[in-house]
N, C-alpha and C positions, 0 to 999 in steps of 0.2 A: 631566382633567375639573376644572372649577372647583368650589370648595367650595360656591358659592352656587347651583349649578344642577345638573340631572341630565338626561340624554338619555332620553326615553321614546319609544316607537314613534311615529314621524311627528310628534313635537312636542317642544318644549323648554319645560320647566316651570321657571320661576325660583323658587328656594327662598326665598320671602318669606312669613313668617307673616302670616296674615290675621285670626286670632281668638285669644282666650285662653279655654280651657275647663279647668275644674278646676285652674287654675294653670299649665297647659301652653300654650305657643304652638303653634298648629295652622294648617292650611290644607287645602283639598280635595286629595285624593291622586291616585294613578294607578289609574284605575278598571279597567284591563285587566290588572293584575297581582294575581292572587288570593293571599290569605294575608297574612302579615306579613313584610315585607322590610326589611332594614337598608339605609339610603341615607345619603349624606353628610349629617351633621347631625341625623339622627333615624331614625324608623321609619315606613314606609308600611303602613297597615292597610286591607285591602280585603276585604269580605265581602258576600254577596248573599243575598236572600230574596225569593221571589216574592210571598208573602202578608203580609209584615211591615208594620206601620205605624210602628215605631220600633225603633232599635237603640242599644245602649250598649256601649262598650268598657270592660272592667274590667282594671285593672292591679294586680298583686300583687307584693309582695316575695317573693323566693325562699322557698318552703316555707310561706308564710303562707296562711291560709284566708279572710281578709277582705281585700278590695281596699283599697289605699291611695289609689286614685283611680278615679272613675267619669266617663267622658267620653261624654255623649250625642252622637250624630251630628246636627248641625243639618240641617234639611230641605234646605238648599242644598248639603249634602255628599252628596246622593243624586242619582244619575242613573239613570233607569230603575228597576231593582230592585237597584242596586248602591250600597253605602255605602263611601266611601273617605275616609281622613283621614291626613295626615302629622302626626305628633307630633314636635316639635323637641326637641333636647337630651335625648333619651331613649336611654340606652345599653342595648344588648341584654343586657348582663350584670347589669342592675339590676332586671329585672322578669320576671314571667310574665303571661300574659293570657288572657282569655276574653271571651265576649259574653253579653248578655241581649237577647232579642228579644221585642217586643210585637206582638200581632195578635189576630185573632178566635179564639175557642175554641169549636169545634163538632165533637166526635168523629165524629158521623155523616157529616160532610162531610170527615173526615180532617184537620181543623184542630186542632192541639194547642198553639197559641201560649200562652205563659205568661211574663209579664215577670219572674217570680221565678226562672225556671230559668237556671242558669249553664251555658253551652254551649261545648263545645270547637270551635274553628275546624276546619272540614272540611279545610282546606288546611294544617293544622299540620304543621310539619316535625319537631317533637319534642314529646312529651307528658309531662307531669308528673302526679304524684298517686299513681302506683303504680310504684315504681322497683325495689325489691328483690324478687326472685322469692320467692313464698310468703308475703310480708308483705302482708296485704290493705290496700286503700285504706281510709282512715278513713271510717266510715259518715257519710254526709251531706256529705263533702268532694268537690267537683267536680273533674273533669279540667281541667287548664289546659295552655297551650302555651308553648313558648319559641321565640324567633327563633334560627335556626341560621346561623352564619357559614360559608358555603360557599366555603372557600379551600383545599380539599384539593389537594395536589400529586400528580398522577398519574404524575409522573416519566416514565420510558420504558415504563411498562406499556402494552402493546397487546393488544387483544382477539384471541383465537385465530381466531375466525370459522371454526369447524370445520363442514363440510357436515353436514346433518342425518343422512344415512345413515351417516356415520362416527362419530357420537356413541355413547358407551357411558355411559348416565346412571346415576348413583348417587343414589338418593333417600334423604334423611336428615333427621333432626330435630336441630337445632343443639344443644339441651340434652342430649338422650339420647345423642348420639354420644360425648360425653366426660364425662358426669356421674359415671359409675361410677368408684370409686377406682382400678380397674385400668387406666384410661386413662393414668394417670401424667403428666398435663399440669399445668401450673402454674395454669391458670384453667379448671377443669372446668365444662362446661355453658355456655360462652360462645363468642362469635366468636373470641376469642383462643385458646381451647382447640381449636377447629376448625383455626385457623391452624397450631397446633403439630403437627397430624396430617397436614398436607399431604405430608410425605415418605411417610407410609403410603399415601396416595391414589396417589401417583406409583408406588410399589412395586406396588400392586394393578393399576394400568394404566388405570383409568377416566379419561375426559377431560371429564366434565361432572358437576357436583353439582347436584341439584335440592333446594333447601332448602324443607322444609315451612314453613308461614307464619312470616315474620319481621316482618310489619307489627305495629304496636303492638296487643297484646291483653292482656286481664286474665285470667291463669291462675286467679285466685281466683273467677271467675264460676262459680256452681253448686258451690262448695266444699262438701264433705260428708266425713263420716267413716264408713267402711264396715268393720265388723269390726276396729276399732281402727286402720285405715289411712286416711290422707287421700287423697281423690280430688279432682281439679280439672280445669280446662280445659287439659290439658297440651299437646295438639296445637296449639292456637291458631287453630282455624278459626272464630273469632268476633272479627272485626276491630273495633277501637276507632277507629283512624285509618289511612287508606290511604296517607298520605304520610310516615309516621313509622316508623323502625325500632324494634323492641321493645327498650326501654331495659333490660329485665331480662337481655338477652343480652350486654350490654356488661360487660366485666370491671372497668372503672373508670368513675367518674363522668365524663361528657362535657359538662359544662355549656356550652350554646350551640355545641357542636361534635358534637352527637349524630350518629351514623352514621359517625364517623371509623374506629372499629374495623372496621365492616362494609366500608367502602371499602378499608381496608388488606388485609382478608381477600380481597376480590375482586381487588385488584391483584396479590396474591401468587399467587392461583389462576391468574390470567392469565399471570403470569411463568413458571408451571410448566405451561403448556399446557392448563389446565383451565377450562372455561367454567362460569358460574354462572347457573342458572335458578331463578327464584323461583316458588313455589307461591302463587298469588294468589287471594283469595276476594272476588269481586265479586258474589256471589249473595245475600248477606245481611250484616247487621251484628250487633254484640253488643247492640243495643238490644232485641232480642226482640220479642214480640207485645204485646198490650194490657196484659199484666201486667209487661212489662219496663221498664227505666229509660229516661229521656229525657235524654241527655247531649250530643247533637249533631244528627243528621239529623232526628229527630222534631221538635225545637224550631225548626229553620230552615224546613223545608217538608215536613212529614210526608206530605202527599198527593202530593208530587212524588217523593220519594226511595223510597217503598215502593209496591208493588202492593197496592191496597185493594179489598175487596169493595164492592158498592153500599151496604152498611150501614156502611162505614168500618172493617171488621175487616181483619186482615192475611192475604193469601194466603201459604201456607207451602209453596212448591215446593222450598224448601231443606231442610226438615225441622228447621229451627232457629228457627222462630217468625215470621220475616218474610222478605220477598223484595225485593231491590232492583229498582227500576223502571228497568232498565238502558237501555231504548230511549226513555225520555223525554229530550228534548234536553238538559236541565240535567244529568241523571245521566250521560248519554252524554258530555257535555263534561268532567265531572269525571273519569270513568274514563280518557278519552283523555289529559287533562293529567297524571293520576297516572302512567300508564305512560310517558309522555314524560319525566317527572321522574326516574323510576327508571332510565331508559335513559341520560339525559344526566348526571345527578348521580352515579349509582352505577355506570355502565358495565355494567349487567346485560345478559346475553347472550340471555335468553329468559324466557318466562312460561308456566307451566302453569296453566290456568284451572279452578279447582274448580267442579264442577257447571256446566259451561260452557253447557249448553243453556238455562239461565236467561237468559243474555246474548242469546238469540235469541227470547225471549218478548215478546209485545206487552203493553201496559199491563193488559189483561184476563187475561193469562196464556196466551193462545193462541200457538202457534208461528208465527213469521213466515217467509216464504219467502226474503226478502232482508233480514235484520236490519240496520238502519243501523249499529249499533255494531260488529258483527262485520265489516261491509264497511269501515268507517272504519279499524279496526285493521289490516285486511289491506292497505290502500293508503296508510296514513299514512307520509310520507317519513321522519320521525324513527325510526319503528319498522321501517324498511325492511329492516334486517339482523338483527333479533332473531327468535328462534324463537317461534312462537305455537302452543301445544299445548293442545288441548281435552280435558277429561274430558267426553265427549259424551253425558252423561246427567244426570239430576237426581232429587231425591227425589219429584218429582211424577209420575214415570212416563214422562217424555219420554226416549226412547232413540234417539240419532242416530249410533251408530257406523256409519261408512260413508256417512252422508248429512248430516253436519254441514256447514252452509254454509261454503265454504272459499275460493272465488276462487283456487284453486291456491296458497293461502298457508298455510292452517291444517293442522297435523298433529293426530293424535288418539291418545290412549291407546286402544289396541286391546283393548277388553274382550272381544271375541270370541276374540282370540288367547289371552288368559288362560283363559277358560272352556273353549274347545275343546281347548287343549293340556293343561290339567289332566286332562280326561277321557281324552285319548289316552295321556298318559304314565303314568297309573295302570292302564292296560290295558283300558279300556272297549272293548267289541266294536264293530266297524263304523265306526271313526273315522278310518281311514287317509286317505281322500280329503279330508276336512275338514282333517285335520292337514297334509296336503301343501299345501293352499291357504294355511294360516296360515304354514307354514315358508317358503314361497316368496314372501311379501309380501302375502298376502290380496288378490290381484288380483281375486278374485270380488266383493269389496266395495269395493275402491279401484281403480277402472278407471284405469290409467295415462294414458289419453287425456284424462281430465278432472281427475284428482287428482295426476298425476305419480307418481314412484317413491319419494318420501321422506315419505309420510303416516303410515305405521303405526309407532307406538311400541309395540314388543312387550314384554310383561312377563308374568311368572307370579306375582309377588308385589309388593306395595307396602305403604304404611303401613296401608292399609285391608284387613284380612284376615290370614290365616295367614302366618307367615314360611316360608321354604323348608323348614326342618327340621320345623316344625309341620305343614306340608302332608302330610308322610309319617309323622307321629306321632299324629295325632288324626283320628278320624272325625267328631267333633262339637266345636263351640265350647265353651269353658269360660270364660265371662265373669262368673262369680259375683262376682269382686272388684270389678266395676263397680257393684254395688249394685242392679241391676235384675232380679234373679232369673233371670239368664241369658237374658233376653228380647231384649236388644239385640244388635247385630251380625248379620251375614248368616247365614242357615241354608243357603245354597247355596255350599258350600265346595269341592265336588268333590275332596275329599282322601281319603287312605287311610292308616290307621294301621299297615299291614303286619302286622296280626294282634293287636296289643296297643295298648290306648288309653294314650297318654302315656308317661311315663318307664318304662324297663325295663332290666334287666340281661341280657336274652336276647341273646347274641352274634349269633345268626342274624338276629334282627329288626333289630338295630342295623346289621349289615352291609348288609342289604337297604335300609334307610332311607338310608344313606350313598350306596349305588349309585344309588338313585332321585334323590337330590339332585344327584349328578354328571350323571346323564342329563339332568335338567331344565336344568342350567346349560349343558351342551354343546349341547343342541338350541337353547336361546335364543340362544347366541352364533353358531350356524350358521344363523340365520333371517334372511331379507331384511327390512329395515326397521331402525328404531333400537332398539337393545337397552337395556333398563332393568331394574335390580333394586334391591331394598331393602337398605339398609345392614345389614351383619351376616350376610347370606345367604352371603357368601364364607367365613365360618367357622362356619356352622350355628347362628347365634343362635336362641334360642327365646323365645317369649312365653308359654310354658306353656299353650298352647291358647287364649289370649285373642286373638280375631280382631277386637277393637274396643277397643284399648288407649288410646283417646283421653284417658282421665282418669288414667292410671297414671304418675305421676312417681316411679318407683321401679324396682326390679330387673326388673319385668316388661317395661318399655320401654327401660331403659338397656342399652347394649351392654356386655357383659362381655368385656373384652379378653383375659382368660385363655383364652378359647375359641380364639383364634388359634393358640396353641401346641398346645392340646388337639386341635384339628381341623386340624393343619398340612397333612395330605394334601389335604383338600378345599380349603383356602386356596390351596395351590400349584397345584392343578388349575384353580381359577378364574383365577388369575393367568395360567396357561398358555393357557387358552382365550381370554382377552381378548387376549393377545399373538398367538395364532393368528389370531383374527378380523382384527386390524389388519394382519397379514402377507398376507392373502388377499383382494384386492379383490373377487373374484367373490362372496364372502359378503355384500357390502354393496351392490353395484351392478353394472350392465352394464359389463363390462371389456373390450369388444371381442370380435370373433369369434375363436374358438380355431382354431389351425392344424390340430388333430387332427380337426376336423369335428363335434365334439360341439355340440349346441344350447346356448344360454345356460343353460337350466334343463331338466333331464330328470328326470321322476318315474317311478320303477319301483315300482309299488305292491304291495300284498299280493295274492297269487294262491293258486291251489290248491297250489302247491309250497312256499310260504314265507309267513310272517307278518311279514316284515321290510320296512319302508318304507325305500326308498332315494331320496334326492334328490341329483342330481349337478349341480354348478355348473361351467361352463366359460367360460374367457375368457383374457385375457392378464395377466401380472403387471404390477406398477406400472411397471417399466422397459420393458415391451413387448418383452422379449427372449425370452420363452418362454411356453408355455401355463401357465395356472393352473387346475387342475382339482381339485375337492374333492367327495368323496362322503360324505354323512351317511347312515349306516345305523342304523335304530332297531328294536330288537326289544322290544316291550312285553309279549310273551307269556311265560308261566311255564315254557316249555320251550325248550331250545336249538333253533336253526333254521339251516338251510342256505340260502344265497342266492347269487345271481350278480351280477356287475357287468361292464360292457363291457370288452373288451380295449382297451388304449391303443395308439395308432398308434406306429410307429417302434420297436417292441420295448421300449417303456418299461414300467416296473413300477409297480404300486400300492404305496404305503407306508402303514403304520399310523401315524397322527398322534396318535390318542387312542383309548383303550379303557377303558371304565368297568367291565368285567365282573369285575375282580378276578383274572383269570387271571395277570396280571402284578402281583401284589398290591403295594399296594392299588389302583393304577390305572396304566395305561401312559401315561407322559409321556416323550417322547423327551428324552434328555440330550445336551447339546452338539449339538443338531440332527440326531442320528443317528436315522433312522426305520427301523422294522422292515419289511423287504421282504416283500411279499405275492406269492407265486407263483401263477400261474394266475388264473382269474376266478371261482372258486367258493370260498366261505368258510363257516365255521360260526361263529355268534355265540351265546354263552351266553344264558340266559334273562334278561329284563329288563336289557338292556345296550345300549350305544351304541358304534358304531365311527365314527371320523372318518378317512377315507382321503384321501391326496393323490397326485398323479401325480409 
């Protein structure tokens, strides 16, 4: 390419300055490339606002709070609602930038233009102003952006492209995963720290990580001190910039190469056969309600980016102060461009959408039957291979588990699996039929004819709620450390403390808790659908009964890696069950018709003779050389039970593949592939135990 020209879509722009503004040679830019982009000889700045009457580009020296240059956009540098300017002889390493927008101010009409507000570019690829975790942004200092040089070498990294039903998703918080001293990494709490733990992830056996929000957010938002302990926006579900990685998660300064550590992490995950899914928050922003700051979206087009009442106030279907107006064409376009960017620039494998029903609401908040945004994401060619996973509810009461608009493309966090299986596994009466539906793929709510067979993401625990250990250690939430008088967090936990609330030295109670945790993990890994669990559940991590640890940047939320050794039996059991699931295709999908004549799925329920739920899967193994038959038997009753299973054809025997009862203390896990042979078809299973049998 010649130095004096650049190829733009459908046209050739000769790079000849036309004007001088604030001492810089400039010319009209490339109107269809949003954000700030380095080009030969300078930088192209493009920004849009529907209601603006004027726009200024502010240039800052790195770390400075006052601009060294202010460049007003001439009227002839505006086409439609888009301002675009090429600034020549400007090196991306020499500046940071922001905008000022002028226009009408009328809050009742949703118009908040103020020519004095310094605004962050909505398409910023890197954000400055709050760099070091826990160090607040200076009061009165605005966010600014940097231009990122996107020249990352992806080498031979290829994306795994693992089918949805074969995924085992490990939900995790980047900082909390390695922040505790026991993690023994060189860069705790960072992308680099997570990269150091990839061998652990491989040992565990998961093949996908779901990272809680890594878009730029300000953890110091709502910073408080409660009983001498700092609380903050630790989880990060308050987005500042959708196109920028959180700079606080980088181990080293990445001036103008922001995102390099994250790309290296994703590349190394892929090299190890692990996909990377991002938890994305397009339902609201960190600007909050009428009392919140104005640092970007409010200043560009408040009445477009947010759902507003007729009086100009903010609808709050997110529970966080405001709600993005996702199906407005402008917001729709931004979200689509954002996801395309993360897919192409970062090679992300999928997205989990927080409070995704908001993405299907109209501008007045009403649910739409065919939301344009959701349909666009379902059919977008660039997003054609990424996973789209919806959290199919929101804080406004819209619950669409089983009915989320999908176009046979969207998967869902199956909240009904979580709720129903929690009830069943702790022994609630009359749950076996519902549990059978959940275990076998929730076909009662996900009709395969219309939704396919890879829709349900099954989980018992996630960031929001009790950990697996706490699920069997607490009857009630204990969120006092959050500072809201224990009023925050869900009251609907469906947990059981096994007779003692919280920590105990009672050996009988502890044994029961460990058994119930094994039961839960075994059933999860033997359920049809995509399996997902929360980081630390594999070694019985606790949050001390806090079921809403969104603000706890401390031992409550950090993983204590000493627990891996302490709870080695449970850890090895989880590793084994993950490996077992991978080795038996019938647990994940239809695997052909079995030669023994068993149906694909057979449920033998609770009857007058037994209280044991039996689910039998049958098909062929991966090589199609022999039958693959697995029986999951679950006794949630407090007494031992006798049950029967069908005889196998050809004189074959059933084998014990896993037993949580403690009869083979502390759990039966076959060693070196040797399985315990079961004679006959009648077995006895101890109280509150799970058997996994194979042919």
